C-alpha positions in Angstrom: -1.6 25.0 -12.1 2.2 24.5 -13.1 4.6 27.5 -11.9 3.0 29.8 -9.5 3.7 32.7 -11.9 1.4 31.3 -14.2 -1.3 31.8 -11.9 -4.5 33.7 -12.9 -5.1 36.2 -9.9 -7.9 38.4 -9.6 -7.8 41.9 -7.7 -11.0 43.0 -6.1 -10.8 46.8 -4.8 -13.2 50.0 -5.5 -10.0 52.1 -5.4 -8.4 52.5 -9.0 -5.1 53.4 -7.5 -5.0 50.3 -5.4 -5.8 48.2 -8.2 -3.2 49.5 -10.4 -0.7 49.5 -7.8 -1.2 45.9 -6.9 -1.4 44.9 -10.6 1.9 46.7 -11.2 3.8 45.1 -8.3 2.5 41.7 -9.3 3.5 41.9 -13.0 7.0 43.0 -11.9 7.2 40.0 -9.8 6.5 37.8 -13.0 2.7 37.3 -12.6 1.2 37.3 -16.2 -2.5 36.4 -15.6 -4.2 39.3 -13.5 -7.8 40.3 -13.6 -9.4 43.2 -12.0 -12.7 44.0 -10.7 -13.8 47.2 -9.2 -16.7 45.8 -6.9 -18.0 42.5 -5.5 -20.7 42.3 -8.3 -18.0 42.5 -10.9 -15.9 39.8 -9.4 -19.0 37.5 -9.3 -19.6 38.2 -13.0 -15.7 37.4 -13.6 -16.1 34.1 -11.8 -19.3 33.1 -13.6 -18.5 30.4 -16.0 -21.1 32.0 -18.4 -18.8 34.8 -19.1 -15.8 32.9 -20.2 -14.6 35.5 -22.7 -14.2 37.9 -19.6 -13.0 35.5 -17.0 -10.7 33.1 -19.0 -9.3 30.2 -17.2 -10.2 29.3 -13.6 -9.1 32.0 -11.0 -6.3 30.6 -8.7 -6.4 33.5 -6.3 -8.5 36.2 -5.1 -6.9 39.1 -3.5 -10.1 41.2 -1.9 -10.3 44.5 -0.3 -12.5 44.7 2.9 -13.8 48.0 2.6 -16.0 48.5 -0.5 -19.4 50.4 -1.4 -22.7 48.0 -1.9 -21.0 44.8 -0.6 -18.0 44.7 1.7 -15.2 42.2 1.1 -16.3 40.0 4.0 -19.6 39.6 2.5 -18.3 39.0 -0.7 -16.0 36.1 0.7 -19.4 34.4 2.3 -21.1 34.7 -1.0 -18.2 32.9 -2.8 -17.5 30.4 -0.2 -21.4 29.3 -0.5 -20.9 28.4 -4.3 -19.4 24.8 -4.6 -17.8 26.1 -7.8 -15.7 28.5 -6.2 -15.5 27.5 -2.5 -11.8 26.1 -3.1 -10.3 29.4 -4.4 -8.1 30.9 -1.7 -8.8 34.6 -0.9 -6.5 37.2 0.6 -7.9 40.0 2.3 -6.7 43.6 1.5 -7.0 45.8 4.6 -6.2 49.1 6.1 -8.0 48.0 9.5 -6.1 46.2 11.6 -8.7 45.5 14.5 -8.4 41.9 15.4 -12.2 41.6 15.3 -12.4 42.4 11.7 -9.8 40.0 10.8 -11.1 37.4 12.8 -14.6 37.9 10.8 -12.7 37.8 7.5 -10.9 34.5 8.5 -14.5 33.2 9.8 -15.9 34.0 6.5 -13.1 31.9 4.5 -10.2 34.2 4.0 -6.8 32.4 4.4 -4.9 35.5 5.0 -4.6 39.1 4.8 -2.2 42.1 3.3 -2.2 45.3 5.1 -2.2 48.8 3.5 -0.4 50.9 2.6 1.3 48.1 0.7 4.9 46.8 1.3 6.0 45.3 -2.1 8.1 42.6 -0.1 5.1 41.4 2.0 2.8 41.5 -1.0 5.1 39.0 -2.9 5.8 36.8 0.0 2.0 36.4 0.9 0.7 36.0 -2.7 3.7 33.3 -3.3 3.2 31.5 0.1 -0.5 31.1 -0.6 -0.2 30.1 -4.3 2.5 27.7 -3.4 0.3 26.1 -0.4 -2.5 25.6 -3.1 -0.3 24.1 -5.7 0.7 21.5 -3.1 -2.9 20.8 -2.0 -4.0 20.2 -5.7 -0.9 18.0 -6.0 -2.0 16.1 -3.2 -5.4 15.9 -4.4 -4.3 14.4 -7.8 -2.0 11.8 -5.8 -5.2 10.9 -3.7 -7.2 10.4 -7.0 -4.4 8.2 -8.5 -4.3 6.1 -5.3 -8.2 5.9 -5.5 -7.9 4.7 -9.0 -5.1 2.4 -8.2 -7.2 0.9 -5.1 -10.0 0.4 -7.5 -8.0 -1.4 -9.9 -6.6 -3.5 -7.1 -10.1 -4.3 -5.9 -11.0 -5.4 -9.1 -7.7 -7.6 -9.5 -8.7 -9.4 -6.0 -12.3 -10.1 -7.5 -10.7 -11.7 -10.3 -8.6 -13.7 -8.0 -11.5 -14.7 -6.1 -13.4 -15.7 -9.2 -10.2 -17.6 -10.1 -10.1 -19.5 -6.5 -13.9 -20.1 -6.9 -13.0 -21.7 -10.5 -10.1 -23.7 -9.2 -12.0 -24.9 -6.2 -14.8 -26.6 -8.3 -14.4 -26.4 -12.0 -10.8 -27.6 -12.1 -10.8 -29.9 -9.3 -13.7 -31.8 -10.4 -12.4 -33.4 -13.9 -9.0 -33.8 -11.6 -10.7 -36.0 -9.0 -12.3 -38.1 -11.9 -8.6 -38.7 -13.3 -7.3 -39.4 -10.2 -10.3 -41.7 -9.2 -10.4 -43.5 -12.6 -6.8 -43.9 -12.5 -6.7 -45.6 -9.1 -9.4 -47.9 -10.3 -7.4 -48.8 -13.3 -4.1 -49.5 -11.3 -6.0 -51.9 -8.9 -7.9 -53.7 -11.3 -5.2 -54.2 -14.0 -2.5 -54.8 -11.3 -0.4 -57.9 -12.5 -2.6 -57.9 -15.7 -0.6 -55.4 -17.8 3.0 -55.2 -19.2 5.8 -53.3 -17.0 5.7 -50.4 -19.9 2.0 -50.0 -19.8 2.1 -50.1 -15.6 4.6 -47.2 -16.0 2.2 -45.0 -18.1 -0.4 -45.5 -15.6 1.8 -44.5 -12.7 3.0 -41.6 -14.6 -0.5 -40.6 -15.2 -1.3 -40.8 -11.5 1.8 -38.7 -10.6 1.1 -36.0 -13.0 -2.4 -35.9 -11.6 -1.2 -35.9 -8.0 1.1 -33.0 -9.0 -1.8 -31.2 -10.3 -3.8 -31.6 -7.3 -0.9 -30.2 -5.2 -0.3 -27.4 -7.6 -4.1 -26.3 -7.4 -4.1 -26.6 -3.7 -1.1 -24.3 -3.7 -2.6 -21.8 -6.1 -5.8 -21.6 -3.9 -3.5 -21.1 -0.7 -1.9 -18.1 -2.5 -5.2 -16.6 -3.7 -6.8 -17.1 -0.2 -4.2 -14.8 1.7 -6.4 -11.8 0.5 -9.8 -13.6 -0.6 -10.3 -15.5 2.8 -8.5 -13.3 5.2 -9.7 -13.0 8.6 -9.5 -9.9 10.9 -6.4 -9.2 13.0 -6.5 -10.3 16.5 -3.7 -10.8 19.3 -1.7 -14.0 18.3 0.8 -15.8 20.6 3.6 -16.8 18.0 4.8 -19.4 20.6 1.6 -21.2 20.2 1.3 -20.8 16.5 4.9 -22.1 16.1 4.1 -25.2 18.3 1.1 -26.0 16.3 3.1 -25.7 13.0 5.8 -28.1 14.5 3.3 -30.5 15.3 2.1 -30.5 11.6 5.9 -31.0 10.3 6.7 -33.9 13.2 7.0 -36.3 10.4 9.3 -34.3 8.4 11.6 -33.4 11.4 11.7 -37.4 12.2 12.4 -38.0 8.5 15.2 -35.6 8.1 16.3 -36.5 11.6 16.2 -32.8 12.0 16.2 -30.5 15.1 14.2 -27.3 15.6 15.1 -24.8 18.3 12.3 -22.3 18.7 13.0 -19.6 21.0 10.7 -17.1 23.1 8.3 -15.6 20.4 6.0 -12.4 21.0 2.2 -11.7 20.8 1.4 -9.7 17.7 -1.9 -8.5 15.9 -2.3 -10.8 13.1 -4.5 -13.5 11.2 -3.8 -16.6 13.0 -4.3 -18.8 10.3 -1.8 -16.9 8.2 0.6 -16.8 10.7 0.3 -20.7 11.2 1.1 -20.8 7.5 4.0 -18.5 7.5 5.8 -20.3 10.3 5.0 -23.8 8.8 6.3 -22.9 5.3 9.3 -21.1 6.4 10.3 -24.1 8.9 9.3 -26.5 6.5 11.6 -25.0 3.8 14.4 -25.1 6.4 13.9 -28.9 7.0 13.4 -29.6 3.2 16.3 -27.9 1.7 19.1 -29.6 4.0 22.3 -30.9 2.8 22.2 -34.9 1.9 24.9 -35.7 4.5 23.7 -33.3 7.3 20.6 -33.4 9.7 18.8 -30.2 9.5 19.4 -27.8 12.2 16.7 -24.9 12.5 16.8 -21.8 14.8 13.5 -19.8 15.3 14.4 -16.5 17.0 12.7 -12.8 17.5 14.1 -9.6 18.5 12.1 -6.3 18.7 13.2 -3.3 16.0 12.2 0.3 15.5 11.2 1.9 12.1 14.8 2.0 11.0 15.1 -1.6 11.7 17.6 -1.0 14.6 17.3 -3.6 17.6 15.3 -1.9 20.4 13.8 -2.5 23.9 11.2 0.4 23.2 7.7 -0.5 24.1 6.1 1.8 21.7 3.2 0.8 19.4 5.2 1.3 16.4 7.9 -1.2 17.1 8.1 -4.2 14.6 8.9 -8.1 15.5 11.7 -9.4 13.5 11.2 -13.1 13.2 14.2 -14.9 11.9 14.3 -18.8 10.8 17.7 -19.7 10.2 19.1 -23.2 8.9 22.5 -25.1 8.1 21.0 -26.5 4.8 22.3 -26.0 1.4 21.9 -22.1 0.8 21.5 -20.2 -2.3 23.2 -17.2 -4.1 21.7 -14.0 -3.0 21.6 -12.8 -6.6 18.7 -15.1 -7.0 16.7 -13.7 -4.1 14.0 -12.3 -6.3 13.2 -15.7 -7.8 13.1 -17.4 -4.3 10.0 -15.2 -3.6 8.6 -15.3 -7.1 5.7 -17.4 -8.0 6.5 -20.8 -9.6 10.2 -19.6 -9.5 12.5 -22.7 -8.3 16.1 -22.7 -7.9 16.3 -26.7 -8.0 14.7 -29.2 -10.1 11.6 -31.3 -8.7 13.7 -34.3 -8.7 15.9 -33.0 -6.1 13.5 -31.2 -3.8 9.7 -31.6 -4.1 7.4 -28.5 -4.3 5.8 -26.2 -6.5 7.5 -23.0 -5.9 4.5 -21.1 -4.2 5.4 -21.6 -0.3 7.7 -18.5 -0.1 5.4 -16.3 -2.3 2.7 -16.9 0.1 5.1 -16.0 2.8 5.8 -12.6 1.2 2.0 -11.9 0.7 1.1 -12.9 4.2 3.9 -10.4 5.3 2.8 -7.6 3.2 -0.8 -8.0 4.0 0.0 -7.5 7.5 2.1 -4.4 6.8 5.6 -6.2 6.9 7.9 -7.6 4.8 10.1 -10.7 4.2 13.7 -11.1 2.8 16.6 -13.6 3.1 20.4 -14.0 3.7 22.2 -16.6 2.2 25.3 -18.1 0.6 25.7 -21.4 -1.2 26.4 -24.4 1.1 26.3 -22.0 4.4 22.5 -22.3 5.0 19.8 -19.5 4.8 18.2 -17.0 7.2 14.6 -16.0 6.2 13.6 -12.7 8.0 9.8 -11.5 8.4 9.4 -8.2 9.9 5.8 -7.8 11.0 4.1 -4.9 13.1 3.7 -5.7 16.7 0.4 -3.6 16.9 -1.9 -3.1 13.9 -3.1 0.4 13.3 -6.5 -1.3 12.6 -7.1 -4.5 14.1 -10.5 -5.3 12.5 -8.7 -4.9 9.0 -9.4 -8.2 7.0 -7.2 -7.5 4.0 
């Protein structure tokens, strides 16, 4: 509708004096499109799309007198509200009757407000503008809902494509790769000691590349499955989940001579598999990116925060768990934080630190799927702290993503 002064207003009153008076007042206040009807029947004719020459654009507001011959205003409101085409047009009653019973009947029929006779110019202007502004906001809200619905449909389509990719990666891509690996291993065993060093190096490079491709496909599948293979949210004890993740990382801890200090962690509504993946990725990264001459020390801790991310002891359902995984490793410049959480984005060469660059993007996707977020604080040579903020209680614990 744009500005409310551009709204099309229909006045329905069998009094010529009232019609002209209201029309003059509204015109003086800048309303440009005013249509008058002297009866309910004439109002229905104006509303009828078949009479476009008479009605013009869609009516945005109706001012309806209650007391009229043949059909009174309340009956006319009921008639209009029964028509799907017009039921959303706001109707303000014009009345000299101030009985609460009559007004209640008008509101019950579908009226949204009323204006009393004799008219007060200020009241007329205020009530008309307030109804039109509210109607404008409602239309804006509906438009936003439609855009959100369209976005949700596009997102669902994108997720289906991601599921299709996961299926392809699971079968069509992996099958030829398995053959390359299998025949490569056979060749390596059969030709061991029978080929020159240069030829053996070629074969080893081929096997290494195939293995890297296998790791890459597995990581891509893990990234896709955050949404395509999601499980419902249930109460998850992060203490237990972290201990399980540490068991999986036991070899890396021993290899790096590292130490992991896990503090008390809460029970939250979450996908247990994804929480284990989140903790394993964060702790695994903290162990991996250690300084060459320092054993990694990793600290896992949690505090509760409110919506403003201020630490709180409040036990309300809206509180968040702020989980921090802190290390004494090589750190990074925070200007690269977007790259850290980007798919396939790496700050170091593969020769320095192994990996595909998908671990942290998976963490971000898991956090966002749970209605949370993840960020990091770091500086070169001073370690890093990765901070995941997750709701303690989900609004819908049955959500599966």
